[in-house]
C-alpha positions in Angstrom: -45.2 2.7 -30.9 -48.1 2.5 -28.6 -50.1 5.6 -27.8 -52.5 5.8 -24.8 -54.6 8.8 -24.1 -57.1 9.3 -21.3 -59.8 12.0 -21.1 -61.9 12.4 -17.9 -65.5 12.9 -17.1 -66.7 16.5 -16.7 -69.3 18.3 -14.7 -70.8 21.6 -15.5 -70.5 23.7 -12.3 -72.2 26.9 -13.3 -73.8 28.5 -16.3 -75.0 25.5 -18.2 -77.0 25.3 -20.4 -76.2 28.8 -21.5 -73.2 27.5 -23.4 -75.5 26.7 -26.3 -76.9 30.2 -26.2 -73.8 32.4 -26.4 -73.5 32.3 -22.7 -70.9 31.5 -20.1 -70.0 28.4 -18.0 -67.6 27.0 -15.5 -66.9 23.2 -15.8 -64.3 20.8 -14.4 -62.9 17.4 -15.2 -62.6 14.8 -12.5 -60.5 11.7 -12.6 -63.0 9.3 -10.9 -64.2 8.3 -14.4 -62.4 8.4 -17.8 -62.3 7.2 -21.4 -59.1 5.8 -22.7 -58.0 5.2 -26.2 -55.1 2.9 -27.2 -53.5 3.2 -30.7 -50.6 1.4 -32.3 -49.3 0.8 -35.8 -50.7 -2.2 -37.7 -50.9 -3.6 -41.2 -54.5 -2.6 -41.6 -56.6 0.2 -40.2 -58.8 -1.4 -37.5 -61.2 0.1 -35.0 -61.9 -2.4 -32.3 -65.2 -2.6 -30.4 -65.3 -2.6 -26.6 -67.8 -4.2 -24.2 -70.3 -1.4 -25.0 -70.4 -2.5 -28.6 -71.3 -6.1 -27.8 -74.1 -7.9 -29.7 -74.0 -11.1 -27.7 -76.0 -11.3 -24.4 -76.5 -13.9 -21.7 -80.2 -13.3 -21.6 -83.0 -11.0 -22.5 -82.6 -9.2 -19.2 -78.9 -8.8 -19.9 -79.8 -7.1 -23.3 -82.3 -4.8 -21.6 -79.8 -3.8 -18.9 -77.1 -3.1 -21.6 -79.5 -0.9 -23.6 -80.6 1.0 -20.4 -77.0 1.7 -19.4 -75.3 2.3 -22.8 -78.1 3.0 -25.2 -78.4 1.6 -28.7 -75.1 2.8 -30.0 -71.6 1.9 -28.9 -68.4 3.7 -29.3 -67.0 2.5 -32.6 -69.1 5.1 -34.5 -67.4 7.8 -32.2 -64.0 6.5 -33.3 -65.0 6.5 -36.9 -66.2 10.1 -36.7 -63.0 11.2 -34.8 -60.7 9.6 -37.4 -62.7 11.2 -40.3 -62.7 14.7 -38.8 -59.0 14.4 -37.9 -58.1 13.4 -41.4 -60.3 16.2 -42.8 -58.7 18.8 -40.5 -55.2 17.8 -41.6 -56.2 17.7 -45.3 -57.9 21.2 -45.2 -54.6 22.6 -43.8 -52.4 21.0 -46.3 -50.9 18.4 -43.9 -50.0 15.2 -45.7 -50.2 12.3 -43.2 -47.8 9.4 -43.4 -49.2 6.3 -45.0 -49.3 4.4 -41.7 -52.2 2.2 -40.6 -53.2 1.7 -37.0 -55.4 -0.2 -34.7 -57.5 1.9 -32.3 -59.5 0.6 -29.4 -61.3 2.3 -26.5 -62.5 1.6 -23.0 -64.5 3.8 -20.7 -65.6 3.9 -17.1 -67.8 7.0 -17.5 -71.5 6.1 -16.8 -73.4 6.6 -20.0 -76.3 8.9 -20.8 -76.4 10.8 -17.5 -74.7 14.0 -18.6 -71.0 13.4 -17.6 -69.5 13.9 -21.1 -69.0 10.3 -21.9 -69.2 10.5 -25.7 -67.1 13.7 -26.0 -64.5 12.0 -23.8 -64.1 9.1 -26.2 -63.8 11.4 -29.3 -61.4 13.7 -27.5 -59.2 10.8 -26.4 -59.2 9.5 -30.0 -58.3 12.9 -31.4 -55.4 13.2 -28.9 -54.2 9.7 -29.7 -54.2 10.5 -33.5 -52.3 13.8 -32.7 -49.6 11.9 -30.9 -49.4 9.1 -33.5 -49.0 11.4 -36.4 -47.1 14.2 -34.6 -49.9 16.8 -35.3 -50.6 19.6 -32.9 -54.2 20.9 -32.6 -54.2 23.8 -30.1 -56.5 23.4 -27.1 -58.8 26.3 -28.2 -59.2 24.7 -31.6 -59.5 21.0 -30.7 -63.1 21.4 -29.2 -64.3 22.7 -32.6 -62.9 19.6 -34.3 -64.5 17.3 -31.7 -67.8 19.1 -31.9 -67.8 18.8 -35.7 -67.3 15.0 -35.4 -70.4 14.8 -33.2 -72.7 17.2 -35.0 -71.7 17.0 -38.6 -70.8 13.3 -38.8 -73.2 11.8 -36.2 -76.0 14.3 -36.2 -75.8 14.8 -32.4 -77.1 17.9 -30.7 -74.2 19.3 -28.6 -72.3 22.4 -27.5 -68.7 23.3 -26.9 -68.6 23.3 -23.1 -67.8 19.6 -22.7 -65.2 19.6 -25.5 -63.5 22.7 -24.2 -63.0 21.5 -20.6 -61.9 18.0 -21.8 -59.4 19.6 -24.1 -58.0 21.9 -21.4 -58.6 19.8 -18.2 -59.0 21.1 -14.7 -61.4 23.9 -13.9 -62.2 26.1 -16.9 -64.3 29.3 -17.3 -65.8 29.7 -20.8 -67.3 32.7 -22.4 -69.1 32.0 -25.7 -69.8 35.6 -26.6 -71.2 35.6 -30.2 -69.1 38.6 -31.4 -65.8 37.1 -30.0 -66.6 33.7 -31.6 -67.5 35.2 -34.9 -64.2 37.1 -35.0 -62.0 34.3 -33.7 -63.8 31.0 -34.4 -63.7 30.0 -30.7 -64.6 31.4 -27.3 -62.7 32.9 -24.5 -61.4 30.1 -22.3 -59.6 30.5 -19.0 -58.2 27.9 -16.6 -59.1 28.6 -13.0 -57.2 27.5 -9.9 -59.1 24.7 -8.2 -57.8 25.5 -4.7 -60.6 27.9 -3.8 -63.3 25.4 -4.7 -65.5 24.3 -1.8 -66.1 20.7 -1.1 -67.9 19.1 -4.0 -70.0 16.0 -4.6 -71.5 14.3 -7.6 -74.6 12.0 -7.6 -76.2 10.0 -10.3 -78.5 7.0 -10.9 -77.9 4.4 -13.6 -81.7 4.3 -14.0 -81.9 8.0 -14.8 -81.2 9.6 -18.2 -80.7 13.1 -19.5 -83.7 15.3 -20.1 -85.6 14.9 -23.4 -84.1 16.5 -26.5 -87.6 17.8 -27.3 -87.5 20.2 -24.3 -84.2 21.6 -25.6 -85.5 22.0 -29.1 -88.5 23.9 -27.7 -86.3 26.2 -25.7 -84.1 26.7 -28.7 -87.1 27.7 -30.8 -88.3 30.2 -28.2 -84.7 31.6 -27.9 -84.4 32.0 -31.6 -87.8 33.8 -31.7 -86.4 36.2 -29.0 -88.9 35.1 -26.4 -88.3 37.6 -23.5 -88.5 35.1 -20.7 -86.1 32.5 -22.3 -83.6 35.2 -23.5 -83.6 36.9 -20.1 -83.3 33.6 -18.2 -80.4 32.4 -20.3 -78.6 35.7 -19.6 -79.2 35.3 -15.9 -77.8 31.7 -16.0 -74.7 32.9 -17.9 -74.2 35.7 -15.4 -73.9 33.1 -12.6 -70.8 31.7 -14.3 -69.2 35.1 -14.3 -70.1 35.6 -10.7 -68.6 32.2 -9.9 -65.4 33.0 -11.7 -65.0 36.3 -9.8 -65.7 34.5 -6.5 -63.1 31.8 -7.2 -60.5 34.4 -8.2 -61.3 36.2 -4.9 -60.8 33.0 -2.9 -64.5 33.1 -2.0 -65.6 29.5 -2.9 -68.3 29.5 -0.4 -70.3 31.9 -2.6 -70.8 29.0 -5.1 -73.5 27.4 -2.9 -76.1 30.0 -3.6 -75.1 30.4 -7.3 -75.4 26.6 -7.9 -79.0 26.5 -6.4 -79.9 29.6 -8.4 -78.6 28.0 -11.6 -81.0 25.0 -11.2 -84.0 27.2 -10.2 -83.5 29.3 -13.3 -83.2 26.3 -15.6 -86.3 24.8 -14.1 -88.2 27.9 -14.9 -87.9 27.4 -18.7 -87.2 23.6 -19.0 -89.5 20.9 -17.9 -87.7 18.7 -15.4 -88.7 15.0 -14.9 -89.9 13.9 -11.5 -87.0 11.5 -10.9 -84.5 14.3 -11.5 -86.5 16.7 -9.3 -86.5 14.1 -6.5 -82.7 13.7 -6.7 -82.2 17.5 -6.5 -84.7 17.8 -3.7 -83.1 15.0 -1.6 -79.7 16.6 -1.9 -80.9 20.1 -1.0 -82.8 18.8 2.0 -79.4 18.0 3.6 -78.2 21.6 3.3 -76.1 20.9 0.2 -76.4 22.9 -3.0 -77.4 21.0 -6.1 -77.8 21.4 -9.9 -77.4 19.3 -13.0 -74.0 18.3 -14.2 -75.3 18.4 -17.8 -78.8 17.8 -19.1 -80.0 15.7 -16.2 -79.3 12.2 -14.9 -76.5 13.5 -12.6 -76.0 16.4 -10.2 -73.2 18.4 -8.7 -73.2 20.5 -5.6 -71.3 21.8 -2.6 -71.4 20.9 1.0 -69.6 22.5 4.0 -69.3 19.8 6.7 -68.9 16.1 7.4 -72.4 16.2 8.9 -73.9 17.3 5.6 -71.8 14.7 3.7 -73.1 12.0 6.1 -76.7 13.2 5.4 -76.1 13.2 1.7 -74.8 9.6 1.8 -77.9 8.6 3.8 -80.6 10.3 1.8 -79.1 9.6 -1.6 -78.4 6.0 -0.6 -82.1 5.6 0.3 -82.9 6.8 -3.2 -80.5 4.3 -4.7 -78.3 7.1 -6.1 -74.5 6.8 -6.4 -72.5 9.4 -4.6 -69.0 10.4 -5.7 -66.5 12.9 -4.3 -64.8 14.2 -7.4 -61.0 14.3 -7.7 -60.7 17.5 -9.8 -58.0 17.1 -12.4 -55.0 19.3 -12.0 -54.6 20.9 -15.4 -51.3 20.9 -17.2 -49.4 24.1 -17.6 -51.3 26.8 -19.6 -50.7 26.6 -23.3 -49.6 29.9 -24.8 
């Protein structure tokens, strides 16, 4: 028995980063990039490294390039955390797993450290592979909590639910992380949206850019927890944009997302420091008439455009800045789980 699971890159379309502050977001997965896990029965339990885990390099420059693109940690630690949390989830619910060993390996095409959900994609793919191998069902609204626990509790990463939710559900997903609802249910309100009303989308990124500093996020968190009026009000405004975007899509008015996306970035920039390279990428895109905001925490952007002329201008100006431009193939979600 060979199990292969694939989980796609994601982009936060509206509302982020309010997902970490009991807010609301819309995100989507797109099939241009993915993480894939292969799992099969074997005499011993083995987690195989991929190219990202290499410790052999052709030269010093090769090592420096590898670190710049993939960081100091590969994906084997993500697999370990996924296996541990999956086993713990089953144990806590009285599920006795068969005594079968397996070999698990992963590969990924998702550019690392630019805010496209690369780490969560690997863990989610591993979880889905383990579910198939052992015949265990973890419902889509529960799976993100298990994935998040692998990252935060096992690896000490700072993360929120948005990426894990949209990668568990696939497609375009509206998420409401209302604190009262989550306290009562243990998860948020998640709703798949029809992608058809979406306007034309693009994603841009640079392999030389990285996400915004965690220190900035920690400072905003401190201010939020202290009920700083500006931070609290700004987060509420960012969350409201996601709700407005949901209503626009349900009404078939995808063109309204242009203004909402720009507003999202402007509100974020009013409370988070934004690095000059990231500001330049957003400015270049907006100068063409396209809308633009971060996909995640910086390093990549997503936006809308309304004509081939604007797309041509995007290719020209972003190419001059040595940015990669992608037209995302939004994943068509499977049927809604009851």
